[in-house]
C-alpha positions in Angstrom: 0.0 0.0 0.0 2.8 2.4 0.9 4.6 1.6 -2.3 1.5 2.3 -4.4 1.0 5.6 -2.5 4.6 6.6 -3.1 4.3 5.9 -6.9 1.0 7.8 -7.1 2.6 10.8 -5.4 5.6 10.6 -7.7 3.3 10.5 -10.7 1.3 13.5 -9.5 4.4 15.6 -8.8 6.0 14.8 -12.1 2.8 15.6 -14.1 2.4 18.8 -12.2 6.0 19.8 -13.0 5.5 19.0 -16.7 2.5 21.2 -17.0 3.4 23.9 -14.6 6.3 26.0 -15.7 6.6 29.2 -13.7 5.8 31.4 -16.7 2.7 29.4 -17.5 1.4 30.1 -14.0 1.9 33.8 -14.1 -1.5 35.7 -13.7 -0.3 38.3 -16.2 0.5 35.7 -18.8 -2.7 33.7 -18.3 -4.9 36.9 -18.4 -3.1 38.0 -21.5 -3.7 34.6 -23.3 -7.4 34.7 -22.2 -7.9 38.3 -23.5 -6.0 37.5 -26.7 -8.1 34.4 -27.5 -11.4 36.3 -26.8 -10.2 39.1 -29.1 -8.6 37.2 -32.0 -9.6 33.5 -32.0 -13.3 33.5 -33.0 -15.5 34.8 -35.7 -14.2 37.3 -38.2 -11.0 37.9 -36.2 -10.1 34.2 -36.5 -10.8 34.3 -40.3 -8.5 37.3 -40.5 -5.8 35.5 -38.6 -6.0 32.5 -40.9 -6.0 34.7 -44.0 -2.7 36.2 -42.9 -1.1 33.1 -41.6 1.9 31.8 -43.7 1.3 28.4 -45.3 4.2 26.8 -43.5 2.8 27.8 -40.1 -0.6 26.4 -41.0 1.0 23.1 -42.1 2.9 22.9 -38.8 -0.4 23.1 -37.0 0.2 26.6 -35.5 -3.2 27.8 -34.1 -4.5 31.1 -33.0 -4.2 30.0 -29.4 -0.5 29.1 -30.1 0.0 32.5 -31.5 -1.6 34.1 -28.4 0.6 32.1 -26.1 3.7 33.0 -28.0 3.0 36.8 -28.1 1.9 36.8 -24.4 5.1 34.9 -23.5 7.2 37.7 -24.9 4.9 40.3 -23.3 5.4 38.7 -19.9 9.2 38.4 -20.5 9.3 42.2 -21.2 7.5 42.9 -17.9 9.9 40.7 -16.0 12.9 42.6 -17.5 11.4 46.0 -16.8 11.0 45.0 -13.1 14.5 43.6 -13.0 13.4 40.0 -12.4 14.8 36.8 -13.8 13.0 35.5 -16.9 10.8 32.5 -16.0 10.5 29.3 -18.0 7.5 28.8 -20.3 6.1 25.6 -21.7 8.6 23.3 -20.1 7.2 20.0 -21.3 9.6 18.2 -23.7 12.6 17.6 -21.5 10.5 17.1 -18.4 8.5 14.4 -20.2 11.7 12.5 -20.8 12.8 12.9 -17.2 9.4 11.8 -16.1 9.5 8.5 -18.1 13.1 7.9 -17.1 12.1 8.2 -13.4 9.1 5.8 -13.9 11.3 3.3 -15.8 13.9 3.3 -13.1 11.2 2.9 -10.5 9.4 0.0 -12.2 11.1 -1.7 -15.2 8.4 -3.0 -17.5 8.2 -3.3 -21.3 6.1 -0.1 -21.5 8.2 2.0 -19.2 11.4 0.9 -20.9 10.1 1.8 -24.3 8.8 5.2 -23.2 12.2 5.9 -21.6 14.1 5.1 -24.8 11.6 6.8 -27.1 11.5 10.0 -25.1 15.3 10.1 -24.8 15.5 9.9 -28.6 12.8 12.7 -28.9 14.9 15.0 -26.6 18.0 14.5 -28.8 16.1 15.2 -32.0 14.5 18.2 -30.3 17.9 19.6 -29.5 18.8 19.2 -33.2 15.6 21.0 -34.2 16.3 23.8 -31.7 19.7 24.2 -33.2 18.1 24.5 -36.7 15.7 27.1 -35.5 18.4 29.2 -33.9 20.9 29.0 -36.7 18.6 28.9 -39.7 15.0 29.3 -38.7 15.2 32.9 -37.6 15.9 33.9 -41.2 14.2 31.1 -43.0 11.2 29.9 -40.9 9.9 27.6 -43.6 13.2 25.7 -43.7 13.0 25.1 -39.9 9.4 23.9 -40.3 10.3 21.5 -43.1 13.3 20.2 -41.1 11.1 19.8 -38.0 8.6 17.7 -40.1 11.5 15.6 -41.3 12.8 15.0 -37.8 9.3 14.0 -36.7 9.1 11.5 -39.5 12.5 10.1 -38.6 11.3 9.7 -34.9 8.1 8.0 -36.1 10.1 5.5 -38.3 12.5 4.9 -35.4 9.8 4.2 -32.9 7.8 2.1 -35.4 10.8 -0.1 -36.1 11.6 -0.7 -32.4 7.9 -1.3 -31.5 6.7 -3.3 -34.5 9.7 -5.1 -35.9 12.5 -5.6 -33.3 13.5 -3.8 -30.2 17.2 -3.7 -31.0 19.3 -2.1 -28.2 22.4 -1.9 -30.4 20.5 -0.2 -33.2 18.9 2.3 -30.8 22.2 3.2 -29.3 23.8 3.6 -32.7 21.0 6.0 -33.9 21.2 8.1 -30.7 25.0 8.4 -30.9 24.7 9.4 -34.6 22.1 12.1 -33.8 24.1 13.2 -30.9 27.2 13.7 -33.1 25.1 15.8 -35.5 23.9 17.8 -32.6 27.4 18.3 -31.4 28.9 19.4 -34.7 26.1 21.7 -35.6 25.9 23.5 -32.3 29.7 23.7 -32.0 30.2 25.1 -35.5 27.6 27.8 -34.8 29.2 28.7 -31.5 32.7 28.9 -32.8 31.5 31.2 -35.7 29.6 33.5 -33.3 31.6 33.5 -30.1 33.2 36.9 -30.7 30.0 38.9 -30.7 28.0 36.4 -28.6 30.1 35.5 -25.6 27.3 33.4 -24.0 27.8 30.8 -26.8 30.8 29.6 -24.7 28.2 28.0 -22.3 26.7 26.2 -25.2 30.1 24.9 -26.3 30.8 23.6 -22.8 27.3 21.9 -22.7 27.6 20.0 -26.0 31.1 18.9 -25.3 30.2 17.7 -21.8 27.1 15.9 -23.0 29.1 14.1 -25.7 31.8 13.2 -23.2 29.4 12.0 -20.6 27.6 9.9 -23.2 30.6 7.6 -23.1 29.3 6.4 -19.8 26.3 4.9 -21.6 28.8 2.8 -23.7 30.7 1.6 -20.6 29.9 -1.5 -18.6 31.4 -1.9 -15.1 30.2 -3.2 -11.8 28.2 -0.6 -9.8 30.2 1.4 -7.3 29.1 0.3 -3.9 26.7 -1.9 -5.8 24.5 1.2 -6.3 25.9 3.5 -8.9 26.5 1.9 -12.3 27.6 3.8 -15.4 24.0 4.6 -16.3 23.2 6.0 -12.9 26.4 8.1 -12.9 25.4 9.4 -16.4 22.0 10.6 -15.1 23.5 12.3 -12.1 26.2 14.0 -14.2 23.8 15.5 -16.7 21.8 17.4 -14.1 24.2 20.4 -13.8 24.7 20.3 -17.6 21.1 20.9 -18.3 21.0 23.8 -15.9 24.0 25.3 -17.7 22.2 24.8 -21.1 19.1 26.6 -19.7 21.3 29.5 -18.7 22.6 29.7 -22.3 19.1 29.6 -23.7 18.1 32.4 -21.2 21.0 34.6 -22.2 20.4 34.0 -25.9 16.7 34.7 -25.6 17.5 38.0 -23.9 20.0 38.9 -26.6 17.4 38.2 -29.3 14.8 40.2 -27.4 17.1 43.2 -27.2 18.1 42.9 -30.8 14.4 42.8 -31.8 13.7 45.9 -29.7 16.6 47.7 -31.3 15.3 47.0 -34.8 11.8 48.1 -33.7 13.1 51.4 -32.5 15.0 52.0 -35.7 11.9 51.2 -37.7 
């Protein structure tokens, strides 16, 4: 009974975290989204929004509500900056979903939890590649980023289908994730090296991708657990915690840079 209660509590907390980023809970943000939807997402206003929406955004499934959430996110960020507060996180679901299933899998190893752990891990790696594409290419060519995102989604679907319907091959899964990780490393590293002079915060990104690639070697090692508790996989999980915090700091600094750049262009216009 106690074990079931503990698992239920863990599930509740994890789901709450996945759907409750600080920015999402801000009254200003929630009120902004509500007013935006009432004003723009029904009747003639919705028709007007759809008539102006680029075709690539429509194909990507970008809705009026999504647009409201995006605009209100930046509105709330602007208020935080004016008041001198740290910028909160918004829509923090993708990475937390992977951590959630990883926690469940390591709590109870079943066929379902194992697959969800592996699939979500692959999704996070692909999402990092997509994020790199958006940052390096998508700001100038949004349609390219949308098409690339669709390609990555197709690759993830094929990968999951193969492992689920044909054969759950651990070696193949490891090979695919390592290959995607190398693409992620080279792409981010090349962009950082190219822009480090006028974007000093890219150094954090370089440290992150190099550390993640180095720490991934722990996944390839196999040794008896230290103190019969910490094996290579457990050490890898522990080691990646500060790395993700560092990557979030990079994303925060880069978002602030882009926001200031956007404000400067708006003033010039």
